[in-house]
Structure formats: C-alpha cells, structure tokens
N, C-alpha and C positions, 0 to 999 in steps of 0.2 A: 275556525279557520276555513276559508271558502274552498281552498284546493290544497291537495297534498303538497307539502313543501320540500320533502326529502326524497331524492332518488337513491336507490341502492342497486349496485351492480358489482359482481365479483367481490373483491375485498374492499370496495370503495363505497362511499356515500357522498352525496352532494346536497348541502342544505341551501335551497334556493333563497330562503328568506335571509339567512345569515351570510350568504354568498361565500361559502367555504367548501372546499373539497377535503374530505377525510379519507386517509388511507389506513392500512393495517398498523402503521407506526405513528399515527397522529395526523395533525393538519398538514396538508401538502400545499406549498406556496405556488400559486400560478397567477399570471397577470389577469387583468380585468377582461381583456379581449378573449383570452383563452377560456376563462370561466364562462363567458357568454356563448362562445361557440360550443362548449361542452354542454351547457344547458339546452341549447337549440337541438343538438344531436339527441340528448336524453328525452326531450319532449316528443321526438319523432323517431323512436327506435325502429330499426329495420328499414327505414325509408331513406332514399337518396335525397340529400340536401345539396343543391347545386351551389357552385361557387358564387353565382350571381345572387342567389337568395341569401347566402351568408354575408356577402358584402353589403347587401341592401339592409339587412336586419342588424347585424353586429356593428358594422361600420357606419350605419345610418346613411348609406348612400354616398359617403365620402369616397372620392376617387383615390384608390391606392393600388399599388402593383399586386400581382398575384403572390409575390414572395411574402407579403404580409400575412396572408392566410396560411401559406406553407409553413412559415415560421411559427405561427400559433399552433398548428397541428403538430409540428415537431415538439413544441413545448408540452403539449398534452401527452404525446407518446412518452416523453421522458417522465412526466409526472406519474403516468399509469404503468410505467415499467414494461412497455411493449416495444417490439421491433417493427419497423415499417413493413418488412417482408413476411412477418408472422403476426398479423394483428389479432389481438384478443378482443379489442373493443372498437377501434376505429378502422374501418375499411376504406381504402382509397379507390374511388371509381375514376380511373385515369381520364383526364381531360374534362371531367364532369363535376365531381365534387366528392362528398364523403358520406358514409353511412355508419351508424352505430349498430354493431352486430351482436352485442352481448344482451342477455335478458336483463330487463330493467323492472324494478319494483318501486312502487310509490307508497309513502306513508306520511302521516300528518305530523308526527312528533319528530323534532330535531334530535340528532344524536346527543348524548351527554357531553358537556364541555370537558375536554381532556387537556390537562397540562402537558408540557413537554415531557415531564418525568413520567406521567401516566402513559404517554405515547410510547416511551421506551419500554415501559413495563409490558405493553401489549405486543412487543416485537418478538417473533420466534427466535430461538427455541425456548426462551425463558419467559415465564408469565407470572411474575409475582403480583400480589394484590396491589401493591403500590411501590413506587420507586423509593429507595432509601434516600434519606435527606442528609446524612452526614458523610464526610469525605472518607474517613478511614485512613489507613496507612499502607504504603507500598510493602512488598515483601521485605522481610528482615533477614539480613545475613550477618551472623555472629562469627567473628574471626578471633578465636581465643589465642593466647600465646602458643607459639609453635613448640612442639615436643623436640627439643634439641639435646636430650640427654645423651644421645649417641655421639655428638660432636662437640659438646660444650667445652670439654677440656682442651681440644686442639683449636677450636674456632669459637671462642666465647661470645663474640658479638654478631656472628653471622645470622642467627635466627632473628634477632631484633631488626637487623638491617633489611632482611628479606620481608619481614612482616610489614615494616613501614612502606617499602616499595609496593607491596601488594595492596595494602590499604589505600595508598595514593592512587594506584591505577583503578581500583574498584570504585573509589569515590567519584570518578568521572561519570559514572552511570547514574542518571537522575531517577531511574525507576527502581532503585534498590536502597534500602535503609540499612546502613552499616552500623554495627555495634562492636566496639573493640575494647571497652573498659575491662580491666582485669578483674574488678570486683562484681562483674555482672553475672558470674556463674554461680553455681551452687556448691562450689568447693571441689567438684570433681571434673571441672573443665566443661560442664554442660550448662547451657543457658537456662535460667529459670523463667517461669511464667510464659510458656510457649503458646503460639497461636497457629492457625491453619496455614499461614503464609510465612512461617519462620524456619530458617535454615542455619546450618552451621558448617563452616569450612575449616577443616582440620588438616594441618601439615605436620608430617613427621620427617625429621632429617637424620640420615644415616651416613656415617663416615665410610668412604671408599678411598682407595689409593689415588691421590691426585684429584679427587672429586667428592662431591656430596650428592647422595641419592635422596631425592625428595618424593615422598608419597603424599598425594593430595586426595582428600575425600570430602565430598559434599553430601550432607544427609538432612533429612527432615527432622526438626527438633521434636515434633510431637510423637514420632514413631521410631526415630533413629534409622529409618529406611535409607539405604545408600542410593543417592540420585545420580552421582557421577564420581568417578575415581580415575586417577591417572598418575603417572610417574614422570619425573624429569631428572636429568643428571646435569649438575652444575660443575663444569671444570674450573678448578681454582687456579688463579693466576696471581702472582705477587703484586701486579699492577692494578688489576681491576677484577670485579666480579661480574660475570655476564648473567644477568637475571632476566634478560629479554625473553628467552624461551619460556621460562616459567610464567612470566606475566602474560605472554601470548596464550599459553595453554589455559590459564585460569580465566582470563577475560573472554576468550573466544569459545570455550567449551563449558566451563562451570556455570557461567551466568545464563547462557541459552538453555542449559539443562535445567537450571532452577526455574526459569520461566515456563518451560515445557511442563515441568512437574506441577507448577501452579495451575496451568490450564487443565491438566488432567484431574485435578482435585477441586475444581470450582464447586461451590455450593449450588444447588439447583435454583435457589432463590437468592438474588443478590442482597447483601446486607449493607453494603456501602458503595461509594462511587468506584473504588478499585475493583470490586466484583463486577460492576457494570462494565468497566473498561476491559477487564480480562474476558468477559463474555463476548464483547465486541471483537476483541483480538482473535478469539477462538473462531468466531463466525467468519472473520476475514480469511482465515485459512481454508475455508470450505466454500468460498464463493465460486459458483459454477457458471455463471453467466451474467448478462446485463441486468436482469431483474434482481438477482441477488446483490449485485453491486449497488444498484439504486436503493435497495432496502438498507444496505450498510450506510449509505449517505444519510438516510433518514435517522438511523440509529445514532450515528455520531453527532448529527445536528441536534438531536433530542438530548443527548448527554451534555453537549456544550451549553444548550439552552438552560438545562436544569442546574448545571455546575460550571458556570462560565470561567471560573478561576482554575479549572483542572487542565493544566497545560498539556498533559500527555495525550489528551483526546484530539488535539488540533492536527498534528502531523499526518496521521492516517487519512483524515478527511481532506486535507490539502492535497495529498497525493491522488485521491480519487478524482477530485475536480481537475487536476492538472493532466491526467493521463487517460482521458476517455473512460473513466471509471475502471481503472486498472486494465485497460485495453479489452474490456468485455463488450463495449458498445462503440465501435469505431465510428468516428465522425459525430459523436454525441456531444462533445464539449467544444467550446469556442471562447471568445473573448469574455463573455459574461462569467463563465465558470472560472476562468483564470483570474479574473478580477476578484471574484469571491475568494479564491485561494489566497490571493495577495492580502486581502483584508484580514483573513484568518491568521496568516503568517505574521502580520504586523501585531495583531492582538496577542498572539502567543508569545512573541518576542518581548512585549511589554510585561507579560506575566512572569517569564523566566528567561532573562537574557544570558543565563549561564548554561542553558541546555544545548548541547551540540546538535541534537536532532532538529530543534527549532531553527538554529542557524542554517542547517543544511537545506531545509525546505524554503527558508527565506532566500538563500542563494539561488535555488532553482527557480523560484518565482521571478526574481530579477533577471535570471538568464532567459526565461521565456519571453520577458518583456524587452530584452535587448539592453538592459542596464548592466553592462559588463563590470564596471568598477564596483558597484554595490554587490553584484553577484560574487566576485572574487573575494571581497572583504568578508562576507558571511561564510564562504567556503573555507577560507583560511582560519577563521575563528572557530569553526566546527572542528577542524583538525587540532587546533591548539587545545580546545576544551576536552577532547576525548580521542587520542590517537590509538586507542585499543579496541574500538568498536568496528568490527568487520563490515557491518552494513553501512556505517557512515563512510568508511574508506572507499567502498565501491561507489556510493552515490557521489562523493566528491570527485573521485577519479573520472567518472563518466562525464560530469559537468566540465572538468578540465579538458577532456577530449574535445568537447564542443567549442571551447575557446582556444583550441589549437595548442595547448600546453601539453604535448604528448609525453615529454620526458617526465614531468611531474606526475602525470597520470600513471605512467608505467611504474614509477617508484611506489605509488600507493597500491597498485595491484599486486606488486611483489610482496609488499608488507601484508596485504590481505591474504595472500596465499599461505604465508607463514601462520596467520591467525586461524585459517580454516582447519577444523579438527579432522576433516575427511577430504580426500582429494576430489570427491564428487561435488563438494560444496565450494570449491575454488571458483573464482569469478571468470569462468571460461567464456561466457557470453561477452562480457565487457572486454576481455583480452582479445577476443575475436574482432571487436570493433576497433580496438587500438591498432591491430595489425592491418585491418582494412584501410585505415587512415594513413598508414605508412606504406600502403600498396604492397605489402608482403602477403600475397594471397595464399601461398602455401601454409604459412604459419597461421593465418586466419582460419583457413579450412580445418587445420589440425586442432586448434583450440575449440572451434565451434562443434567439431565432431564429439568432443567430450562433454557437451552440455547435456545434462540429464533431465532438466525441466525446460522443455522446448517452449518458446514463446513466439509471438508474432515478430518481435525484433530479432531474436536469434535466428529464426528461419529466413528473415530478410537478409541478414548479414551472410548467412551460409549460402543463400542464392547468389549474391553478388560475388562471393569468393569462388563458387563453383563455375559461374559463367566466365569469370576472368581467367580461370585455369583451363577453360575448354572442357569441362567435365562432361561425360556422356549423358548424365542425368540432369544437366542444367535446365533443359527445357521442361522436363516433367516437374522439377522443383519449382519452376516459375508458375506452372499451372496449378500445382497444389497450394503454393503460397497464396496465389490470387483467390483460390477457392476459400481458403481460410479467412482471408480478408473479407470476401463477399459474405461469408457466413456470419460475420460479426458486424457488418456494416448496418448502422441504424439511422444514418443521416437521412433527412427528408429528400435530399437530392440523390438520384441514382449514381452508383459508382461508375466512373469512367476514367480514362487516362489522366485527364487534367486534374480531377478531384483526387485521384490516388496520389499523384505527385505532390499536390498541395497538402494532403494529409500527412504524407511522409515528412515533409519539411516542417509542418506544424509540430510534429512530434520529435523532430531531430533538429534542434536549434543551432546548426552549424554557423559559426562566425567566420570561418575561413572559407571563402567562396571557392577557392581552388579545390579544397578537400571535398566540399559539397558537390561540386560539378563532376569531380572524378568518380565519386560513388554513383551519382545520378546517371552518368554516361553509361557505366557498366550495367546499371539496373535497367535502363531503357533498352539496351541491346538485348538483355535477357528476356524482356517482356514482349519482344516482337514476335507475334504469331505463335504463342506457345500452344502445344497440343491440348486436346481436351483433358480436363482434370481426370486423374486416375480414379478407379473405383474406390469407394470408401472402405471396402473390405476385401483383402487385408490392407489396412492403411497404417502408417506410423502412429505411434501413440498420440493422443490428442494434445493440442497445445495447452499449456498451463497459463493461468492468470496470475501474474506476479503481484498478488495482493498481500 
C-alpha cells in the first residue's frame, strides 16, 4: 500500500480506502460529501481549510450556497457527537473555514470488519466478546391462584373474578410473559424451573366488615426476595365490585418495580437480545448529554440491525430521533431524522400491531407530520390496547393537547394520577401545559411547581405562567431558561429569536393556532430584554433529560 489509508482520532477511525467512518459502536453513516470533507480535514490536521478550498475540492468547483457546507459540517458534528460551541474535533473559523483540532494518527491496516452485533458489543458499559444471536424471552410473571381461604365461605367466586381481571390487565403489557396455569407450580404455589428474569405475584384476600382486604406481593422466583408489596381495600357492593383501584396499583407499581429489579440484576455480559435491550434501557436512564444520547442512537440502531424483528427496540430509538435526542442537543434534528423515525414506526407496526407503545409512537410521528386523522387513530388504538400503562396515558394525553382535545387530555391525566404510585410521579408537567392552554395560569404555576424532574419543557411552561401572572422572578426565569437552551444548542446556525421560536414550534406541534399564538405572545413578552443570566452557583438543580 503506497500510503496509509486509515486515520485514527479519539474514539473514531476513517478508512480512506473503504470510505467508511468507524465509531466506538460500529460503522457511522455519513454522506459522501461529509466523508470527503472529513478526509480533507484529516489530511491537514491543525490547518485552516477555507470554504473556497473545500468547495473547489469536495464539490469539484460546482457553484453551491454556503449552506451546503454548513449542513455537511453539521452532519459531521452529529456523527462525531460534538457540540458546535464545544468542538473536540472540528473548529469553526468564523467567516473563513474549518480546522481539525484533535490529534490524528495514520496506519496502513484497515480496522477489522465489524457487524452491527459486534458494534453493539463494543459499546460501553458492556463489552461481551460477541453479541448473542438468540432472542431469549421477556421477564416472566407467574400469577398463581389467589389465597382466598379467609373469604371463600362468604365470597366463593371473588378470588377467581379478581384473578381474571388482573390477568387481563397485565396481558396488555407486551414486555411481560404471563404464566397462569394451575399446574405450573411445584405443588406449594411456587413456580418450578426459575430463571434470572422470573417473578411471582401473590395475592391474599382477607375478610373485613363490608370489604375485602387484599395483600399483594411481588418476589423474585430464584431467591424469593420481595420486590414490591402493597395493600388494597375493596368495598363490596351488591351491584358491582370495584376492582379499578387494585388494577391501578398492580399495573402502575408492580410492573415498574419488576422492571427496575430486572435492571438491577442484569448479567455483566448479555446472553440474549433481551439482555441487550435491558442494558440499553439502563443506559438510557443515565444519559447526561448530547454525546451520550448519540451513543444510544448507535446502540439502538445496532440492536435493530442485528435483530430486526425485535419490536421493543424501536420506540426508544424513534423517540430519540423525534425529540432532539431527548432534548440533549437542541436544534440537532430535523425533517431527515423525523422521516427516519416514521420509517421505523411503520416497520415496528408491521412487526407487532398489538403493541400500544408502537401505536403511540406512530401517532406522534403522524402528529409531527400534520396527519391528524392518522395520528388520532393510532392514539385511540394505543389507549384501547392498554389503558393501564401510565407512560402511554401521558404520551397520548400530551398529543391530544396539541390537537386541542383538552377535555380528553384532562381525563387521561386524571386517570394517570390514580395510576401514579407516588405523588411526585404524577404528570405535573403535562398538567401544567393543559392549564396553560386553558389560560388558567395560577393552576399551571401550581402544577409546575410540583415538578421534581425539571426539563427544558417544564421550565418553558413555568416561565410562561410566571410572566402571565406578573411574578417578580419572571425576568430571571427567562434569562435562566435561555441560558439552559443556549447550553444545549448544537445546531450549526447560531441561536437567535427567530430560530428559538421556530425550534419551539418544531417541538410543540400545536394544531389550534389560537392556542399557539396565545402562548407565543406571553413567551415573547417574557423574553424582551431579560437580565443577564444568574450565576451558576447556587443555581437550581440541573435540568433532566427525559430519556
């Protein structure tokens, strides 16, 4: 080989011969122009490459606008996981061109060819020698016959009725494998042949005057360690049995507790696709910034590439593409990413048309694109398929707010509040938006004050409410919120009033123009000449990424 063909920098390598960019999680897809610009920069590390030179070399002298080069550099920044205002690799020389600022090494051998599965295996924090090739099974939940010895004489059929209702509600969750056969246990009410993701839900019914007291317990089958426990009291009525409270508690508390326990006991090295999925879910909880979110996109893409029929992997990736990578890189996504999200959503729907989560993300994709009829059809189907999942209720309720069906949204949020096991986990942010749209600013401010995981959106809503109420700290809120947006802004174009408003509307697909204009009017007033941003220390708790 006459010259070295591989550039290495940071966690990346570029194979000039094979025309591929490799990252820490495998091959990184970039366009031809982006690849040629990157090679030009790598061939001249530390040197300024002018726009004129890049146009003459990469575009072969074709006359194009400067935005073409800007878009290519933006694509490269996304691929390399860096922000425009904190470059690790590509430095912008304003008005002149670009410079590659990281150390670059050359070698002759190309990197070993890596499959998508191997690419996932290389992603932190899990580094198995090779990715598992079999699918495995989701967590198992065994629901044996309820212990009704304390009520059987007075209420001989109550236990079987409750059990069927609970099994019906739990069956709506696609990521749980239910086992209910009476002969599945070992004779002592315990499931035989347990695995690392196997659990048992036991209910005991005790008679009380005018009611039945129910004790529920979820435990790991392998160790019998109690994961979750709760009690409920069913008031008995001659006309009906109110089992909603019990269903809410189990669906909203037991299953999330089971999933949390699965994440706490993951094997270090994945053995099947579900392990890989849960490792990704765990990493999503600890996304701290744009680079982490971009790494999660690579990990989800690799999982789907190696296991394209695994439907559970699609919704989290779709959400990342639709929301500026869970709002870690503001201005980083546009029509291309949302088109990719739509294609993923359609593919996922073909895989599992009975999954409420897949219908939810399809509904949102159609909402982003302005296809309101299709959006509403998928959102309604998501609710029909699983009315017990608090996350789905919040997502559908928020979408309904943007199509101006506020009464339906309010009903879903009320249902979700009943599902929330703790008051701090109630949908206060979404409730705040609902009150803003109704122009009930006092109620909005009250709801938003109870938000414990502050986000870009919740602070935006709180700012609007505070200014509408004439709060003394409205101006400082505006300055702090603008600082938070600036800190996360990664778009190639600098942030200004026009781009800020366009970004807000891109992320808030209001279909009722009167509602949109009312919020924008208050927001614009709030942003007029805000004071300088307050000192970072002491500052409120940092914003969370809703990943």
